C-alpha positions as CSV (number, residue, x, y, z in Angstrom):
1,M,0.0,0.0,0.0
2,S,2.9,2.4,0.7
3,Y,4.3,1.9,-2.8
4,L,0.8,2.4,-4.3
5,A,0.3,5.6,-2.2
6,V,3.6,7.0,-3.5
7,L,2.7,6.1,-7.0
8,G,-0.7,7.8,-6.6
9,I,0.9,10.9,-5.2
10,V,3.6,11.1,-7.9
11,Y,1.2,10.7,-10.8
12,F,-2.2,12.0,-9.6
13,Q,-1.4,14.8,-7.1
14,N,-0.4,17.4,-9.6
15,L,-3.3,16.6,-11.9
16,I,-5.8,17.0,-9.1
17,Y,-4.1,20.1,-7.6
18,K,-4.2,21.9,-10.9
19,R,-8.0,21.3,-11.3
20,V,-8.7,24.0,-8.6
21,Y,-7.0,27.4,-8.3
22,V,-6.9,28.9,-4.9
23,K,-5.7,32.5,-4.6
24,N,-5.3,32.6,-0.8
25,K,-1.9,31.0,0.1
26,Y,-3.1,29.4,3.3
27,L,-6.2,27.9,1.7
28,D,-4.0,26.9,-1.2
29,Y,-1.7,25.0,1.2
30,V,-4.8,23.2,2.6
31,W,-5.9,22.3,-1.0
32,M,-2.4,21.0,-1.8
33,I,-2.4,18.6,1.2
34,T,-6.0,17.6,0.3
35,S,-4.9,16.8,-3.2
36,V,-2.1,14.6,-1.8
37,S,-4.7,12.8,0.3
38,I,-7.0,12.2,-2.7
39,A,-4.1,11.1,-4.9
40,A,-2.9,8.5,-2.3
41,Q,-6.5,7.3,-1.6
42,L,-7.2,6.8,-5.3
43,T,-4.5,4.1,-5.6
44,T,-4.9,2.5,-2.2
45,F,-8.7,2.3,-1.5
46,P,-9.2,-1.0,-3.5
47,L,-6.7,-2.8,-1.2
48,G,-8.3,-1.1,1.8
49,L,-11.7,-2.5,0.8
50,L,-10.2,-5.9,0.1
51,Y,-8.3,-6.4,3.3
52,F,-10.0,-4.1,5.8
53,H,-13.6,-4.0,4.4
54,Q,-13.9,-0.3,5.3
55,F,-13.4,3.2,3.9
56,P,-12.4,6.3,5.9
57,T,-14.7,9.1,4.8
58,Y,-12.8,11.8,6.6
59,F,-9.3,10.9,5.3
60,F,-8.9,14.3,3.8
61,I,-9.5,16.0,7.2
62,S,-7.2,13.7,9.2
63,N,-4.4,14.1,6.6
64,L,-4.5,17.8,7.1
65,F,-2.8,17.0,10.5
66,V,-1.1,13.7,9.6
67,I,0.9,14.8,6.6
68,P,2.5,18.0,8.0
69,G,2.7,16.3,11.4
70,A,4.5,13.3,10.0
71,M,7.1,15.6,8.4
72,I,7.7,17.4,11.6
73,I,8.0,14.1,13.6
74,I,10.5,12.7,11.1
75,G,12.6,15.9,11.4
76,V,12.5,15.9,15.2
77,G,13.3,12.2,15.2
78,L,16.4,12.7,13.1
79,L,17.4,15.5,15.5
80,L,16.9,13.2,18.4
81,F,19.3,10.7,16.8
82,A,21.9,13.4,16.1
83,T,21.8,14.6,19.8
84,S,21.5,11.2,21.5
85,W,25.1,11.6,22.9
86,I,24.0,14.7,24.8
87,P,21.7,13.4,27.6
88,I,20.0,16.7,28.6
89,V,19.3,17.8,25.0
90,S,18.2,14.4,23.8
91,A,15.8,14.0,26.8
92,A,14.2,17.4,26.0
93,I,13.9,16.5,22.3
94,G,12.5,13.1,23.2
95,W,9.8,14.6,25.4
96,F,8.9,17.1,22.6
97,L,8.8,14.2,20.1
98,S,6.5,12.0,22.3
99,T,4.3,15.1,22.9
100,L,4.0,15.7,19.1
101,I,3.1,12.0,18.5
102,Y,0.5,12.1,21.3
103,I,-1.1,15.3,20.0
104,M,-1.3,13.9,16.4
105,N,-2.7,10.6,17.6
106,S,-5.3,12.4,19.7
107,L,-6.4,14.5,16.7
108,V,-6.8,11.5,14.5
109,M,-8.7,9.6,17.2
110,S,-11.0,12.6,17.6
111,I,-11.8,12.7,13.9
112,D,-12.4,8.9,14.1
113,Q,-15.1,9.5,16.7
114,L,-17.1,11.8,14.4
115,P,-20.4,10.5,13.0
116,F,-20.0,8.5,9.8
117,S,-16.2,8.6,9.9
118,L,-15.9,5.1,8.7
119,I,-18.0,3.0,6.3
120,E,-17.7,-0.6,7.4
121,G,-18.9,-3.9,6.0
122,I,-17.7,-3.3,2.4
123,S,-16.6,-6.6,0.8
124,I,-14.9,-7.1,-2.5
125,T,-13.1,-10.2,-3.9
126,I,-9.5,-10.3,-5.2
127,L,-10.9,-10.3,-8.8
128,E,-13.1,-7.2,-8.0
129,C,-10.0,-5.5,-6.5
130,W,-8.1,-6.1,-9.8
131,L,-11.1,-4.9,-11.8
132,V,-11.1,-1.6,-9.9
133,Y,-7.5,-1.0,-10.7
134,V,-8.1,-1.9,-14.4
135,I,-10.9,0.6,-14.5
136,I,-8.6,3.3,-13.0
137,V,-5.8,2.5,-15.4
138,F,-8.1,2.7,-18.5
139,F,-9.6,6.0,-17.3
140,V,-6.0,7.3,-16.9
141,I,-4.9,6.1,-20.4
142,G,-8.1,7.6,-21.9
143,Y,-7.4,10.9,-20.1
144,E,-3.7,11.0,-21.2
145,S,-4.3,9.8,-24.8
146,R,-7.6,11.7,-25.3
147,K,-9.0,8.5,-27.0
148,L,-12.6,7.6,-26.3
149,K,-12.1,3.9,-26.7
150,Y,-10.1,3.6,-23.5
151,I,-12.9,5.4,-21.6
152,L,-15.4,2.9,-23.2
153,F,-13.1,0.1,-22.0
154,A,-13.2,1.5,-18.5
155,L,-17.0,1.9,-18.6
156,S,-17.4,-1.7,-19.9
157,F,-15.3,-3.1,-17.0
158,T,-17.4,-0.9,-14.6
159,V,-20.6,-2.5,-15.9
160,F,-19.0,-6.0,-15.6
161,F,-18.0,-5.2,-12.0
162,I,-21.5,-4.1,-11.1
163,G,-23.0,-7.2,-12.8
164,K,-20.6,-9.5,-11.0
165,D,-21.4,-7.8,-7.6
166,L,-25.2,-8.2,-8.2
167,Y,-24.7,-11.9,-9.1
168,E,-22.8,-12.4,-5.9
169,D,-25.5,-10.6,-3.9
170,Y,-28.1,-12.9,-5.4
171,H,-26.0,-16.0,-4.7
172,L,-25.5,-14.9,-1.1
173,S,-29.2,-14.3,-0.7
174,Q,-29.7,-18.0,-1.3
175,T,-26.9,-19.2,1.0
176,K,-27.1,-20.8,4.4
177,Q,-24.0,-21.5,6.4
178,V,-22.8,-23.1,9.6
179,V,-19.4,-21.8,10.8
180,I,-17.1,-22.6,13.7
181,Y,-14.3,-20.0,13.9
182,D,-10.7,-20.8,14.8
183,I,-10.5,-18.9,18.0
184,K,-8.3,-20.0,20.9
185,N,-10.2,-20.3,24.1
186,G,-13.3,-19.1,22.3
187,D,-15.9,-21.8,21.7
188,N,-18.4,-20.5,19.1
189,I,-21.0,-21.5,16.6
190,N,-22.4,-19.3,13.9
191,F,-25.6,-20.0,12.0
192,I,-26.1,-17.7,9.0
193,S,-29.0,-17.5,6.6
194,P,-30.2,-14.6,4.3
195,N,-32.4,-13.1,7.0
196,E,-30.7,-14.4,10.2
197,N,-27.3,-14.4,11.9
198,F,-27.1,-16.3,15.1
199,F,-23.7,-16.1,16.8
200,I,-23.4,-18.5,19.8
201,A,-20.5,-17.7,22.2
202,D,-19.9,-16.4,25.7
203,S,-20.3,-12.7,26.3
204,E,-16.6,-12.2,26.8
205,L,-15.8,-13.2,23.3
206,F,-18.7,-11.3,21.7
207,S,-17.6,-8.1,23.5
208,D,-13.9,-8.5,22.4
209,N,-14.0,-6.2,19.4
210,S,-10.5,-6.9,18.3
211,T,-10.9,-10.7,18.2
212,M,-14.4,-10.4,16.7
213,L,-13.2,-8.1,13.9
214,F,-10.1,-10.3,13.0
215,N,-11.8,-13.7,13.3
216,V,-15.5,-13.2,12.7
217,K,-16.7,-9.9,11.3
218,H,-14.7,-10.1,8.1
219,H,-16.6,-13.3,7.2
220,W,-19.9,-11.5,8.0
221,F,-18.9,-8.7,5.6
222,D,-18.1,-11.3,2.9
223,M,-21.4,-13.0,3.4
224,D,-23.5,-9.8,3.6
225,A,-24.7,-11.2,6.9
226,Q,-27.5,-9.6,8.9
227,H,-26.8,-7.9,12.2
228,P,-25.9,-10.7,14.6
229,K,-28.1,-12.0,17.4
230,H,-25.9,-13.0,20.2
231,L,-26.8,-16.2,22.2
232,E,-24.9,-17.8,25.1
233,L,-23.4,-21.2,24.7
234,F,-25.8,-24.1,25.7
235,Q,-28.7,-21.6,25.9
236,D,-32.0,-23.1,25.0
237,I,-33.4,-21.5,21.8
238,A,-36.7,-21.6,20.1
239,S,-36.9,-19.6,16.9
240,N,-38.5,-20.2,13.5
241,N,-35.4,-21.8,12.0
242,L,-33.1,-22.5,15.0
243,L,-33.9,-24.8,17.9
244,S,-31.5,-25.7,20.7
245,E,-31.6,-27.7,23.9
246,S,-28.7,-28.8,26.0
247,G,-26.1,-28.4,23.3
248,L,-28.2,-30.0,20.5
249,Y,-28.9,-27.6,17.6
250,Q,-31.2,-27.9,14.6
251,F,-30.9,-25.1,12.0
252,Y,-33.4,-25.8,9.2
253,D,-32.6,-29.5,8.4
254,F,-29.0,-29.4,9.8
255,K,-28.4,-31.1,13.2
256,M,-25.4,-30.5,15.4
257,F,-24.3,-31.3,18.9
258,H,-21.8,-29.4,21.0
259,Y,-20.1,-31.9,23.3
260,N,-18.7,-30.3,26.4
261,E,-18.0,-31.5,30.0
262,K,-20.9,-29.2,31.0
263,I,-23.4,-31.2,29.0
264,H,-24.3,-34.9,29.4
265,F,-26.7,-36.6,27.1
266,E,-28.1,-40.0,27.6
267,L,-30.2,-41.6,24.8
268,D,-31.6,-45.0,24.3
269,N,-30.4,-45.1,20.7
270,P,-27.8,-42.9,18.9
271,I,-29.3,-40.2,16.7
272,N,-28.0,-39.1,13.3
273,I,-26.4,-35.7,13.3
274,D,-24.4,-33.7,10.7
275,V,-21.7,-32.4,13.0
276,L,-20.3,-33.3,16.4
277,Y,-18.4,-30.3,17.9
278,L,-16.0,-31.4,20.7
279,T,-14.6,-28.8,23.1
280,T,-14.3,-30.8,26.3
281,N,-11.1,-31.1,28.3
282,D,-12.2,-34.6,29.4
283,F,-11.1,-37.7,27.5
284,V,-13.9,-38.8,25.2
285,D,-13.9,-42.4,24.0
286,S,-16.0,-44.2,21.5
287,V,-18.6,-45.4,24.1
288,S,-19.4,-41.9,25.4
289,I,-19.7,-40.5,21.8
290,F,-21.4,-43.2,19.8
291,Q,-23.9,-44.4,22.3
292,N,-25.7,-41.1,21.8
293,F,-24.7,-39.7,18.4
294,N,-23.9,-40.9,14.9
295,P,-22.1,-37.9,13.2
296,E,-21.0,-37.4,9.7
297,I,-18.2,-34.9,10.7
298,I,-16.4,-34.3,14.0
299,V,-15.0,-30.9,14.6
300,L,-12.2,-30.7,17.2
301,G,-12.1,-27.5,19.1
302,H,-9.0,-25.8,20.6
303,D,-9.9,-27.1,24.1
304,C,-10.5,-30.7,23.0
305,N,-8.4,-33.1,25.1
306,W,-5.2,-34.3,23.4
307,K,-6.1,-37.9,24.3
308,T,-9.4,-37.5,22.5
309,R,-7.6,-36.1,19.4
310,K,-5.1,-39.0,19.5
311,W,-7.8,-41.6,19.9
312,I,-9.8,-40.2,17.0
313,N,-6.8,-39.9,14.7
314,E,-5.6,-43.4,15.5
315,N,-9.0,-45.1,14.8
316,N,-10.6,-45.4,11.4
317,L,-14.1,-44.2,12.4
318,G,-15.6,-43.8,8.9
319,F,-16.3,-40.1,9.0
320,K,-14.5,-36.9,8.4
321,V,-12.6,-35.0,11.1
322,H,-11.9,-31.3,11.0
323,N,-9.2,-30.0,13.4
324,L,-9.6,-26.3,14.0
325,K,-6.0,-25.9,15.2
326,K,-4.6,-27.4,11.9
327,E,-7.3,-26.6,9.3
328,G,-8.7,-23.3,10.5
329,A,-12.4,-22.4,10.6
330,F,-15.0,-25.0,9.8
331,I,-17.5,-23.8,7.2
332,M,-20.4,-25.8,5.8
333,N,-22.8,-24.6,3.2
334,L,-26.3,-26.0,3.7
């Protein structure tokens, strides 16, 4: 992104800056910094959408402080290195440098707290990211060459991009998923349908914004999932499409059991289920599993006892095993 930002500034900044003439020298300086921000954003925003699923709407305001502030901080930092052999002087410069960084960070955080400062939940694929760059390149070539055909190429790719996105939206509107995310010490189950998003986990995990953003929310963005309804683990549930009792879940026609030392099931005959999710620290052998359940897939959680893992791996049980530690998140399309 740094290379793309420099490329954007080198190529686009002067073109953008010349579009507007500002007579007042102070306002002209503001416009110059703004043009730098727009130029850098023009070449980096597709990657920002791809990796971070968000767009900072007030980037041009924050950069009014960040760009000159960064130049001052770099200069003061070099001065600090140059005077590091003089304790009193370097200590004073170090204090001034840390104060500058604190002030700049505070200003950026204040802007970040403004209403609508960030558009979140935007999701594009790698192909769509490349399409955006192709569109930008063709518009640039058309502008430089003054040839209409390149503008038409850009518009054609834009139409293709929109059509592809509409097709993906339609596909997602028909998709139902069951997901178990690869989160250490964070048992979880996620049931997603076009109109519902049930996230089952303890409150500590659900309130951990950093872990949720890194491990869970990006998948919600990709799925265009609805706002999540948080439910506690092993909570009894009775909704139109999700039923749960003592760790046994039914989501539409999908059946799943969450096996944990907190839950004990005793059945006369084993019932057929799609997934058995093991998170217990106790050793689980064939008797305790298969006297109650006949699964197609076993998902081994992070807390699953190592003896249980070893026993399952050493015995040919006739069904699939998904190890979250080794294979990452478990995702099943229904």
